[in-house]
NULUM-847091 format. One record per atom (N, C-alpha, C, O): atom name; y, z negated, x negated; residue in one letter; residue number from 1. Coordinates in steps of 0.1 Angstrom, whole numbers, always signed. Layout:
// NULUM-847091
atom; y; z; x; res; n
CA; Y; Z; X; A; NUM
...
END
This chain:
// NULUM-847091
atom; y; z; x; res; n
N; -51; +73; +224; M; 1
CA; -49; +71; +207; M; 1
C; -49; +59; +205; M; 1
O; -41; +51; +210; M; 1
N; -60; +55; +195; H; 2
CA; -62; +43; +192; H; 2
C; -53; +39; +184; H; 2
O; -46; +47; +178; H; 2
N; -50; +25; +182; Y; 3
CA; -37; +17; +170; Y; 3
C; -47; +11; +163; Y; 3
O; -53; +3; +169; Y; 3
N; -50; +13; +150; H; 4
CA; -55; +3; +142; H; 4
C; -50; -6; +132; H; 4
O; -44; -1; +123; H; 4
N; -51; -20; +131; S; 5
CA; -48; -25; +122; S; 5
C; -60; -30; +112; S; 5
O; -59; -38; +102; S; 5
N; -70; -25; +115; D; 6
CA; -85; -24; +109; D; 6
C; -88; -15; +102; D; 6
O; -100; -13; +100; D; 6
N; -77; -6; +93; V; 7
CA; -82; +5; +86; V; 7
C; -77; +4; +74; V; 7
O; -65; +2; +74; V; 7
N; -82; +5; +62; A; 8
CA; -80; +7; +52; A; 8
C; -67; +13; +45; A; 8
O; -65; +26; +45; A; 8
N; -56; +2; +37; H; 9
CA; -45; +9; +31; H; 9
C; -42; +6; +19; H; 9
O; -38; -5; +17; H; 9
N; -43; +14; +11; G; 10
CA; -39; +13; -5; G; 10
C; -26; +3; -9; G; 10
O; -15; +8; -8; G; 10
N; -28; -9; -12; I; 11
CA; -16; -17; -20; I; 11
C; -21; -18; -35; I; 11
O; -31; -17; -41; I; 11
N; -9; -19; -39; T; 12
CA; -5; -22; -53; T; 12
C; +1; -34; -60; T; 12
O; +13; -32; -59; T; 12
N; -3; -45; -66; V; 13
CA; +3; -52; -68; V; 13
C; +14; -51; -79; V; 13
O; +13; -42; -88; V; 13
N; +23; -60; -79; I; 14
CA; +37; -55; -88; I; 14
C; +34; -52; -103; I; 14
O; +37; -42; -110; I; 14
N; +27; -66; -108; E; 15
CA; +23; -66; -121; E; 15
C; +16; -54; -124; E; 15
O; +19; -47; -134; E; 15
N; +6; -51; -117; D; 16
CA; -4; -41; -119; D; 16
C; +7; -27; -121; D; 16
O; +5; -20; -130; D; 16
N; +17; -25; -112; L; 17
CA; +24; -14; -112; L; 17
C; +30; -15; -129; L; 17
O; +29; -6; -137; L; 17
N; +34; -24; -130; A; 18
CA; +47; -27; -140; A; 18
C; +38; -23; -154; A; 18
O; +43; -17; -164; A; 18
N; +24; -29; -154; A; 19
CA; +18; -24; -165; A; 19
C; +10; -9; -166; A; 19
O; +5; -5; -176; A; 19
N; +11; -2; -154; A; 20
CA; +9; +12; -152; A; 20
C; +18; +19; -160; A; 20
O; +15; +28; -168; A; 20
N; +29; +14; -157; M; 21
CA; +41; +23; -159; M; 21
C; +43; +21; -173; M; 21
O; +47; +30; -180; M; 21
N; +40; +8; -180; I; 22
CA; +42; +10; -190; I; 22
C; +30; +17; -202; I; 22
O; +31; +24; -212; I; 22
N; +21; +14; -195; R; 23
CA; +8; +26; -202; R; 23
C; +11; +38; -200; R; 23
O; +12; +46; -209; R; 23
N; +12; +43; -189; A; 24
CA; +20; +56; -188; A; 24
C; +27; +62; -200; A; 24
O; +23; +69; -209; A; 24
N; +37; +56; -197; A; 25
CA; +49; +58; -208; A; 25
C; +42; +61; -224; A; 25
O; +45; +71; -232; A; 25
N; +33; +49; -226; Q; 26
CA; +26; +50; -241; Q; 26
C; +19; +65; -240; Q; 26
O; +21; +73; -249; Q; 26
N; +10; +67; -229; L; 27
CA; +1; +78; -230; L; 27
C; +8; +91; -231; L; 27
O; +3; +101; -235; L; 27
N; +21; +91; -225; L; 28
CA; +29; +104; -225; L; 28
C; +38; +106; -233; L; 28
O; +47; +115; -232; L; 28
N; +38; +97; -244; E; 29
CA; +50; +96; -249; E; 29
C; +51; +111; -263; E; 29
O; +61; +115; -268; E; 29
N; +37; +117; -266; D; 30
CA; +37; +129; -269; D; 30
C; +31; +140; -265; D; 30
O; +26; +149; -271; D; 30
N; +32; +137; -251; V; 31
CA; +32; +153; -241; V; 31
C; +47; +160; -240; V; 31
O; +56; +153; -237; V; 31
N; +49; +172; -242; P; 32
CA; +57; +181; -243; P; 32
C; +64; +181; -226; P; 32
O; +58; +183; -215; P; 32
N; +80; +178; -228; A; 33
CA; +88; +181; -214; A; 33
C; +81; +193; -206; A; 33
O; +78; +203; -210; A; 33
N; +80; +189; -192; G; 34
CA; +76; +200; -182; G; 34
C; +61; +200; -181; G; 34
O; +55; +209; -175; G; 34
N; +56; +191; -189; T; 35
CA; +39; +188; -186; T; 35
C; +37; +179; -175; T; 35
O; +44; +169; -173; T; 35
N; +27; +183; -166; H; 36
CA; +26; +173; -157; H; 36
C; +14; +164; -155; H; 36
O; +5; +171; -151; H; 36
N; +11; +152; -156; R; 37
CA; -2; +147; -151; R; 37
C; -1; +136; -143; R; 37
O; +9; +128; -143; R; 37
N; -11; +134; -135; R; 38
CA; -7; +121; -122; R; 38
C; -16; +111; -128; R; 38
O; -28; +114; -132; R; 38
N; -12; +99; -129; L; 39
CA; -16; +86; -132; L; 39
C; -18; +77; -118; L; 39
O; -8; +77; -111; L; 39
N; -28; +70; -114; I; 40
CA; -25; +63; -103; I; 40
C; -28; +51; -106; I; 40
O; -39; +48; -109; I; 40
N; -15; +41; -106; A; 41
CA; -18; +26; -107; A; 41
C; -31; +21; -98; A; 41
O; -35; +24; -87; A; 41
N; -36; +10; -109; P; 42
CA; -48; +1; -102; P; 42
C; -43; -5; -85; P; 42
O; -34; -13; -81; P; 42
N; -50; +0; -81; S; 43
CA; -50; -5; -62; S; 43
C; -61; -10; -58; S; 43
O; -71; -8; -64; S; 43
N; -59; -19; -44; S; 44
CA; -74; -21; -38; S; 44
C; -67; -18; -25; S; 44
O; -54; -18; -23; S; 44
N; -77; -16; -16; N; 45
CA; -75; -13; -2; N; 45
C; -79; -19; +9; N; 45
O; -88; -15; +16; N; 45
N; -71; -33; +10; P; 46
CA; -76; -41; +24; P; 46
C; -71; -32; +34; P; 46
O; -66; -21; +33; P; 46
N; -74; -40; +48; T; 47
CA; -66; -33; +59; T; 47
C; -59; -47; +62; T; 47
O; -62; -59; +59; T; 47
N; -50; -43; +69; L; 48
CA; -38; -47; +76; L; 48
C; -41; -63; +79; L; 48
O; -35; -72; +73; L; 48
N; -51; -64; +89; G; 49
CA; -59; -76; +96; G; 49
C; -63; -85; +86; G; 49
O; -60; -97; +87; G; 49
N; -70; -79; +75; E; 50
CA; -76; -87; +63; E; 50
C; -58; -94; +55; E; 50
O; -59; -105; +52; E; 50
N; -47; -88; +54; I; 51
CA; -42; -91; +47; I; 51
C; -34; -102; +59; I; 51
O; -29; -112; +54; I; 51
N; -33; -101; +68; A; 52
CA; -24; -110; +80; A; 52
C; -36; -122; +78; A; 52
O; -31; -133; +75; A; 52
N; -47; -122; +78; E; 53
CA; -59; -132; +80; E; 53
C; -54; -143; +70; E; 53
O; -49; -154; +73; E; 53
N; -56; -135; +57; F; 54
CA; -55; -144; +42; F; 54
C; -40; -150; +46; F; 54
O; -40; -162; +49; F; 54
N; -31; -144; +46; T; 55
CA; -14; -149; +47; T; 55
C; -15; -161; +55; T; 55
O; -10; -172; +52; T; 55
N; -21; -159; +65; H; 56
CA; -20; -172; +78; H; 56
C; -31; -183; +71; H; 56
O; -27; -195; +70; H; 56
N; -42; -180; +66; E; 57
CA; -51; -190; +61; E; 57
C; -44; -200; +47; E; 57
O; -44; -212; +46; E; 57
N; -39; -191; +40; H; 58
CA; -30; -197; +25; H; 58
C; -16; -202; +33; H; 58
O; -7; -206; +25; H; 58
N; -14; -201; +42; L; 59
CA; +3; -209; +45; L; 59
C; -4; -218; +58; L; 59
O; +4; -228; +61; L; 59
N; -13; -217; +65; G; 60
CA; -21; -227; +71; G; 60
C; -12; -228; +84; G; 60
O; -7; -239; +89; G; 60
N; -11; -212; +91; T; 61
CA; -4; -212; +101; T; 61
C; -13; -204; +109; T; 61
O; -21; -198; +102; T; 61
N; -14; -204; +125; R; 62
CA; -21; -198; +133; R; 62
C; -26; -188; +133; R; 62
O; -18; -183; +141; R; 62
N; -35; -177; +131; P; 63
CA; -36; -166; +129; P; 63
C; -32; -156; +142; P; 63
O; -36; -158; +154; P; 63
N; -24; -146; +137; R; 64
CA; -21; -136; +144; R; 64
C; -26; -122; +141; R; 64
O; -27; -118; +130; R; 64
N; -30; -114; +152; R; 65
CA; -35; -98; +146; R; 65
C; -21; -91; +143; R; 65
O; -11; -95; +148; R; 65
N; -22; -83; +135; P; 66
CA; -7; -78; +134; P; 66
C; -5; -72; +145; P; 66
O; -13; -73; +154; P; 66
N; +11; -64; +149; L; 67
CA; +10; -56; +162; L; 67
C; +11; -45; +157; L; 67
O; +16; -42; +146; L; 67
N; +6; -36; +166; S; 68
CA; +2; -20; +163; S; 68
C; +14; -13; +175; S; 68
O; +13; -17; +187; S; 68
N; +23; -5; +171; L; 69
CA; +36; -3; +178; L; 69
C; +27; +12; +183; L; 69
O; +24; +21; +175; L; 69
N; +24; +14; +198; P; 70
CA; +21; +31; +202; P; 70
C; +33; +39; +193; P; 70
O; +44; +36; +190; P; 70
N; +26; +49; +191; R; 71
CA; +32; +60; +181; R; 71
C; +48; +65; +190; R; 71
O; +59; +65; +185; R; 71
N; +42; +66; +202; W; 72
CA; +55; +72; +210; W; 72
C; +69; +64; +211; W; 72
O; +80; +69; +211; W; 72
N; +67; +49; +212; T; 73
CA; +77; +45; +208; T; 73
C; +89; +47; +195; T; 73
O; +101; +46; +195; T; 73
N; +79; +49; +188; T; 74
CA; +90; +48; +172; T; 74
C; +91; +63; +174; T; 74
O; +101; +66; +166; T; 74
N; +88; +73; +180; R; 75
CA; +90; +88; +182; R; 75
C; +105; +88; +192; R; 75
O; +116; +94; +190; R; 75
N; +101; +82; +201; V; 76
CA; +115; +78; +210; V; 76
C; +126; +74; +205; V; 76
O; +137; +79; +208; V; 76
N; +123; +63; +197; A; 77
CA; +137; +55; +191; A; 77
C; +142; +63; +181; A; 77
O; +153; +60; +177; A; 77
N; +134; +76; +173; G; 78
CA; +136; +84; +163; G; 78
C; +145; +93; +169; G; 78
O; +153; +99; +162; G; 78
N; +145; +96; +178; V; 79
CA; +156; +103; +185; V; 79
C; +170; +97; +186; V; 79
O; +179; +104; +190; V; 79
N; +172; +87; +184; F; 80
CA; +186; +80; +184; F; 80
C; +188; +68; +168; F; 80
O; +198; +63; +164; F; 80
N; +177; +68; +162; E; 81
CA; +177; +59; +149; E; 81
C; +169; +66; +136; E; 81
O; +157; +66; +136; E; 81
N; +174; +70; +128; R; 82
CA; +173; +78; +114; R; 82
C; +158; +70; +110; R; 82
O; +147; +76; +110; R; 82
N; +159; +58; +107; S; 83
CA; +147; +49; +101; S; 83
C; +134; +50; +111; S; 83
O; +123; +53; +107; S; 83
N; +136; +48; +124; M; 84
CA; +126; +50; +135; M; 84
C; +121; +67; +132; M; 84
O; +109; +69; +130; M; 84
N; +128; +76; +131; Y; 85
CA; +121; +89; +129; Y; 85
C; +115; +92; +119; Y; 85
O; +107; +101; +120; Y; 85
N; +119; +84; +103; E; 86
CA; +112; +84; +93; E; 86
C; +99; +78; +97; E; 86
O; +90; +86; +97; E; 86
N; +96; +64; +102; L; 87
CA; +88; +57; +103; L; 87
C; +78; +65; +111; L; 87
O; +66; +64; +108; L; 87
N; +82; +72; +121; N; 88
CA; +73; +82; +127; N; 88
C; +67; +93; +122; N; 88
O; +55; +96; +125; N; 88
N; +75; +100; +111; Q; 89
CA; +69; +106; +101; Q; 89
C; +58; +102; +93; Q; 89
O; +50; +110; +89; Q; 89
N; +58; +86; +90; L; 90
CA; +51; +83; +83; L; 90
C; +34; +76; +89; L; 90
O; +25; +71; +83; L; 90
N; +35; +79; +103; A; 91
CA; +24; +74; +111; A; 91
C; +12; +76; +107; A; 91
O; +4; +66; +107; A; 91
N; +9; +86; +103; P; 92
CA; -5; +90; +102; P; 92
C; -14; +84; +90; P; 92
O; -26; +86; +89; P; 92
N; -5; +75; +80; I; 93
CA; -6; +67; +71; I; 93
C; -11; +53; +77; I; 93
O; -20; +47; +70; I; 93
N; -7; +48; +89; W; 94
CA; -8; +36; +93; W; 94
C; -20; +42; +106; W; 94
O; -24; +34; +114; W; 94
N; -23; +49; +106; Y; 95
CA; -30; +51; +122; Y; 95
C; -46; +56; +115; Y; 95
O; -56; +58; +123; Y; 95
N; -48; +59; +100; S; 96
CA; -57; +61; +99; S; 96
C; -61; +57; +85; S; 96
O; -50; +56; +79; S; 96
N; -70; +54; +76; P; 97
CA; -72; +52; +64; P; 97
C; -63; +56; +53; P; 97
O; -62; +68; +52; P; 97
N; -57; +48; +44; C; 98
CA; -49; +55; +32; C; 98
C; -54; +50; +25; C; 98
O; -48; +39; +24; C; 98
N; -67; +53; +16; V; 99
CA; -72; +46; +5; V; 99
C; -68; +51; -9; V; 99
O; -67; +63; -11; V; 99
N; -66; +43; -18; I; 100
CA; -61; +51; -31; I; 100
C; -72; +47; -40; I; 100
O; -77; +36; -40; I; 100
N; -76; +57; -47; E; 101
CA; -88; +59; -55; E; 101
C; -81; +58; -72; E; 101
O; -76; +68; -77; E; 101
N; -82; +45; -79; T; 102
CA; -74; +45; -89; T; 102
C; -81; +51; -100; T; 102
O; -74; +55; -109; T; 102
N; -94; +51; -102; G; 103
CA; -100; +58; -112; G; 103
C; -98; +50; -127; G; 103
O; -98; +39; -130; G; 103
N; -96; +63; -134; E; 104
CA; -96; +57; -151; E; 104
C; -87; +48; -157; E; 104
O; -89; +41; -166; E; 104
N; -74; +49; -148; F; 105
CA; -63; +38; -153; F; 105
C; -69; +23; -149; F; 105
O; -68; +14; -156; F; 105
N; -76; +23; -136; A; 106
CA; -79; +8; -137; A; 106
C; -87; +1; -143; A; 106
O; -87; -11; -144; A; 106
N; -98; +12; -149; K; 107
CA; -106; +7; -160; K; 107
C; -99; +1; -172; K; 107
O; -101; -10; -177; K; 107
N; -90; +10; -174; D; 108
CA; -83; +5; -189; D; 108
C; -72; -10; -186; D; 108
O; -70; -19; -195; D; 108
N; -67; -10; -176; L; 109
CA; -58; -21; -170; L; 109
C; -65; -32; -161; L; 109
O; -61; -44; -162; L; 109
N; -71; -30; -155; G; 110
CA; -81; -37; -147; G; 110
C; -68; -37; -133; G; 110
O; -57; -32; -131; G; 110
N; -78; -47; -123; T; 111
CA; -69; -45; -109; T; 111
C; -70; -59; -105; T; 111
O; -81; -65; -105; T; 111
N; -56; -65; -103; T; 112
CA; -55; -79; -98; T; 112
C; -58; -76; -85; T; 112
O; -54; -66; -79; T; 112
N; -69; -89; -78; D; 113
CA; -73; -85; -68; D; 113
C; -60; -86; -52; D; 113
O; -50; -93; -54; D; 113
N; -61; -83; -44; W; 114
CA; -50; -80; -38; W; 114
C; -45; -95; -32; W; 114
O; -33; -99; -31; W; 114
N; -55; -101; -29; R; 115
CA; -50; -121; -23; R; 115
C; -38; -121; -35; R; 115
O; -26; -121; -32; R; 115
N; -44; -120; -47; E; 116
CA; -35; -128; -59; E; 116
C; -22; -122; -55; E; 116
O; -13; -130; -53; E; 116
N; -21; -111; -54; G; 117
CA; -8; -101; -54; G; 117
C; -2; -106; -41; G; 117
O; +11; -108; -40; G; 117
N; -11; -109; -30; V; 118
CA; -2; -118; -12; V; 118
C; +5; -132; -19; V; 118
O; +17; -135; -16; V; 118
N; -4; -141; -28; T; 119
CA; +2; -154; -30; T; 119
C; +13; -151; -37; T; 119
O; +23; -156; -33; T; 119
N; +13; -142; -49; Q; 120
CA; +27; -143; -54; Q; 120
C; +37; -139; -48; Q; 120
O; +48; -142; -54; Q; 120
N; +38; -130; -35; M; 121
CA; +46; -126; -29; M; 121
C; +53; -139; -18; M; 121
O; +64; -139; -14; M; 121
N; +42; -149; -16; L; 122
CA; +44; -157; -7; L; 122
C; +52; -169; -14; L; 122
O; +56; -179; -7; L; 122
END
């Protein structure tokens, strides 16, 4: 099995999520209770390697590749520790692309570049 930090992962900048939540409330204001509609917040899909590289460049630190644990390690640890069990259950999203396609919502609200989101968190 291959362990990848070079597969795309969807991330949403916090301010984009907040704007999406406000807009969703406005759009659903007149919708009857019990009605369901899926609205996806604006997101981008960098790889974990790209995020790590950008973070190191921004901080001026020596670049390091993200560490990928073999899946068996979280499976074994999960026998004894609940959070490791849950992490192992989420493994498929870390070992293969997990792309978020934002659609119309992103066109209305715009999408903050993921690099700006990382900068805000630092």
